[in-house]
VEXVOVO-581542 format. One line per 10 residues: number of its first residue (from 1); their letters; for each residue z, x, y of N, C-alpha, C, O. Coordinates in nm, 3 decimals. Layout:
N
NUM) A) Z/X/Y/Z/X/Y/Z/X/Y/Z/X/Y ~ ...;
END
This chain:
74
1) MIALLKAIPF) 0.000/0.082/-0.120/0.000/0.000/0.000/0.000/0.086/0.126/-0.067/0.054/0.224 ~ 0.076/0.195/0.122/0.080/0.284/0.239/-0.057/0.348/0.261/-0.098/0.369/0.376 ~ -0.128/0.379/0.153/-0.261/0.439/0.166/-0.356/0.344/0.238/-0.441/0.389/0.315 ~ -0.343/0.215/0.215/-0.428/0.118/0.283/-0.397/0.116/0.433/-0.489/0.108/0.515 ~ -0.271/0.122/0.469/-0.234/0.125/0.611/-0.282/0.253/0.679/-0.318/0.252/0.796 ~ -0.281/0.363/0.605/-0.331/0.490/0.659/-0.483/0.487/0.674/-0.538/0.556/0.759 ~ -0.551/0.408/0.592/-0.698/0.404/0.592/-0.754/0.321/0.707/-0.870/0.339/0.744 ~ -0.676/0.231/0.763/-0.726/0.142/0.868/-0.775/0.218/0.992/-0.883/0.187/1.042 ~ -0.699/0.316/1.046/-0.753/0.390/1.162/-0.881/0.466/1.131/-0.969/0.477/1.218 ~ -0.894/0.519/1.010/-1.018/0.587/0.972/-1.133/0.488/0.966/-1.245/0.521/1.005;
11) GIFLTIVVCL) -1.107/0.367/0.917/-1.210/0.264/0.914/-1.254/0.223/1.053/-1.373/0.202/1.078 ~ -1.159/0.213/1.145/-1.192/0.179/1.284/-1.278/0.288/1.346/-1.379/0.259/1.410 ~ -1.238/0.413/1.327/-1.313/0.525/1.385/-1.455/0.532/1.329/-1.551/0.546/1.406 ~ -1.469/0.522/1.198/-1.602/0.529/1.137/-1.689/0.411/1.181/-1.809/0.428/1.204 ~ -1.631/0.294/1.193/-1.706/0.177/1.239/-1.756/0.195/1.381/-1.872/0.165/1.410 ~ -1.670/0.243/1.469/-1.711/0.263/1.609/-1.821/0.366/1.620/-1.916/0.347/1.695 ~ -1.809/0.477/1.545/-1.910/0.583/1.553/-2.045/0.534/1.501/-2.148/0.554/1.566 ~ -2.047/0.471/1.384/-2.174/0.425/1.326/-2.235/0.314/1.411/-2.356/0.315/1.435 ~ -2.154/0.219/1.456/-2.206/0.110/1.540/-2.255/0.161/1.674/-2.351/0.107/1.730 ~ -2.191/0.263/1.726/-2.236/0.321/1.854/-2.378/0.374/1.842/-2.462/0.347/1.928;
21) FMGSGGAGSG) -2.405/0.450/1.737/-2.538/0.507/1.722/-2.642/0.401/1.686/-2.753/0.404/1.740 ~ -2.608/0.309/1.597/-2.705/0.207/1.558/-2.727/0.104/1.667/-2.840/0.062/1.691 ~ -2.620/0.062/1.734/-2.632/-0.040/1.838/-2.702/0.009/1.962/-2.789/-0.059/2.016 ~ -2.665/0.129/2.008/-2.727/0.180/2.129/-2.868/0.231/2.103/-2.946/0.248/2.197 ~ -2.901/0.256/1.977/-3.036/0.299/1.943/-3.135/0.185/1.934/-3.254/0.207/1.914 ~ -3.087/0.063/1.948/-3.176/-0.052/1.948/-3.210/-0.102/1.809/-3.320/-0.152/1.786 ~ -3.116/-0.088/1.715/-3.142/-0.132/1.578/-3.126/-0.282/1.562/-3.129/-0.332/1.449 ~ -3.110/-0.353/1.669/-3.091/-0.499/1.660/-2.955/-0.530/1.604/-2.854/-0.484/1.656 ~ -2.952/-0.609/1.497/-2.824/-0.644/1.436/-2.788/-0.550/1.322/-2.681/-0.564/1.263 ~ -2.874/-0.456/1.291/-2.844/-0.362/1.184/-2.860/-0.420/1.046/-2.804/-0.367/0.950;
31) GMLNIRHFDI) -2.935/-0.528/1.032/-2.957/-0.590/0.901/-2.831/-0.652/0.847/-2.770/-0.738/0.911 ~ -2.790/-0.609/0.728/-2.672/-0.665/0.662/-2.542/-0.624/0.732/-2.439/-0.687/0.711 ~ -2.546/-0.520/0.814/-2.424/-0.476/0.883/-2.382/-0.575/0.991/-2.264/-0.580/1.027 ~ -2.475/-0.652/1.044/-2.445/-0.754/1.145/-2.369/-0.696/1.264/-2.260/-0.742/1.298 ~ -2.427/-0.595/1.326/-2.365/-0.529/1.441/-2.381/-0.617/1.564/-2.492/-0.660/1.598 ~ -2.272/-0.643/1.630/-2.270/-0.725/1.752/-2.219/-0.642/1.868/-2.146/-0.545/1.848 ~ -2.256/-0.681/1.988/-2.206/-0.610/2.107/-2.120/-0.704/2.190/-2.142/-0.825/2.196 ~ -2.022/-0.644/2.255/-1.932/-0.716/2.345/-1.937/-0.645/2.479/-1.916/-0.524/2.487 ~ -1.963/-0.721/2.584/-1.961/-0.664/2.718/-1.820/-0.673/2.774/-1.762/-0.781/2.784 ~ -1.766/-0.558/2.809/-1.630/-0.552/2.864/-1.643/-0.519/3.011/-1.695/-0.414/3.048;
41) DINELNLDFR) -1.595/-0.609/3.096/-1.608/-0.594/3.240/-1.472/-0.623/3.305/-1.427/-0.737/3.305 ~ -1.409/-0.520/3.358/-1.281/-0.534/3.428/-1.305/-0.489/3.572/-1.311/-0.370/3.602 ~ -1.317/-0.587/3.661/-1.354/-0.558/3.799/-1.245/-0.481/3.873/-1.276/-0.399/3.960 ~ -1.117/-0.506/3.841/-1.008/-0.439/3.912/-1.011/-0.288/3.890/-0.972/-0.211/3.978 ~ -1.056/-0.246/3.772/-1.060/-0.103/3.740/-1.201/-0.045/3.744/-1.221/0.071/3.708 ~ -1.297/-0.125/3.786/-1.438/-0.086/3.790/-1.487/-0.037/3.654/-1.562/0.060/3.645 ~ -1.445/-0.106/3.549/-1.489/-0.074/3.413/-1.597/-0.173/3.371/-1.581/-0.294/3.386 ~ -1.704/-0.120/3.319/-1.812/-0.204/3.268/-1.882/-0.126/3.157/-1.956/-0.031/3.184 ~ -1.858/-0.167/3.032/-1.922/-0.099/2.921/-1.945/-0.197/2.807/-1.896/-0.309/2.809 ~ -2.021/-0.153/2.709/-2.058/-0.236/2.595/-1.998/-0.175/2.469/-2.014/-0.056/2.443;
51) LYWSWVLFIG) -1.930/-0.257/2.391/-1.868/-0.215/2.266/-1.945/-0.278/2.151/-1.970/-0.398/2.150 ~ -1.982/-0.196/2.052/-2.051/-0.244/1.933/-1.952/-0.251/1.818/-1.868/-0.162/1.803 ~ -1.961/-0.357/1.735/-1.865/-0.376/1.626/-1.932/-0.449/1.510/-2.020/-0.533/1.530 ~ -1.888/-0.416/1.389/-1.935/-0.483/1.268/-1.818/-0.498/1.173/-1.759/-0.399/1.130 ~ -1.783/-0.623/1.139/-1.673/-0.646/1.046/-1.708/-0.600/0.906/-1.622/-0.552/0.833 ~ -1.835/-0.615/0.868/-1.878/-0.572/0.735/-1.861/-0.421/0.722/-1.811/-0.372/0.621 ~ -1.904/-0.348/0.823/-1.890/-0.203/0.822/-1.744/-0.161/0.827/-1.706/-0.063/0.763 ~ -1.661/-0.233/0.901/-1.519/-0.200/0.907/-1.453/-0.215/0.771/-1.375/-0.128/0.730 ~ -1.484/-0.323/0.700/-1.424/-0.343/0.567/-1.472/-0.236/0.471/-1.393/-0.183/0.392 ~ -1.602/-0.203/0.476/-1.655/-0.098/0.389/-1.598/0.039/0.420/-1.565/0.114/0.328;
61) ATFLAWVLLL) -1.586/0.072/0.547/-1.532/0.203/0.586/-1.384/0.214/0.552/-1.337/0.320/0.509 ~ -1.310/0.106/0.571/-1.168/0.108/0.535/-1.151/0.121/0.384/-1.062/0.193/0.339 ~ -1.234/0.053/0.306/-1.227/0.065/0.161/-1.260/0.208/0.118/-1.193/0.263/0.030 ~ -1.361/0.268/0.178/-1.398/0.406/0.146/-1.285/0.503/0.178/-1.252/0.590/0.097 ~ -1.224/0.488/0.295/-1.112/0.575/0.333/-0.992/0.552/0.242/-0.921/0.646/0.208 ~ -0.970/0.427/0.202/-0.858/0.395/0.113/-0.875/0.462/-0.023/-0.781/0.519/-0.078 ~ -0.997/0.454/-0.077/-1.024/0.517/-0.207/-1.007/0.669/-0.197/-0.951/0.731/-0.287 ~ -1.056/0.729/-0.088/-1.040/0.873/-0.072/-0.894/0.913/-0.061/-0.852/1.014/-0.117 ~ -0.816/0.835/0.011/-0.672/0.866/0.022/-0.601/0.847/-0.111/-0.510/0.924/-0.143 ~ -0.640/0.747/-0.190/-0.581/0.729/-0.322/-0.616/0.844/-0.416/-0.533/0.886/-0.497;
71) MMGD) -0.740/0.895/-0.405/-0.779/1.006/-0.490/-0.707/1.135/-0.455/-0.683/1.219/-0.542 ~ -0.672/1.152/-0.327/-0.600/1.273/-0.287/-0.457/1.273/-0.337/-0.397/1.379/-0.356 ~ -0.402/1.156/-0.359/-0.265/1.146/-0.412/-0.162/1.184/-0.307/-0.187/1.178/-0.186 ~ -0.045/1.224/-0.356/0.064/1.260/-0.264/0.048/1.399/-0.222/0.130/1.450/-0.145;
END
């Protein structure tokens, strides 16, 4: 169970990196990955950027990191 909790940040990081390259490269929705973009606009801080995310990729990346952490053992 602890390995799964440790794997979640790795899944988030891998999802953001892969979605960043595929989404900003104009891959559309990425096929089965279903990559979506969210426009984040905070006028008070003059922040305006686009975040790409895929729940399918997040679950797959978290599962991959979880298996790798389980194989490494204690």
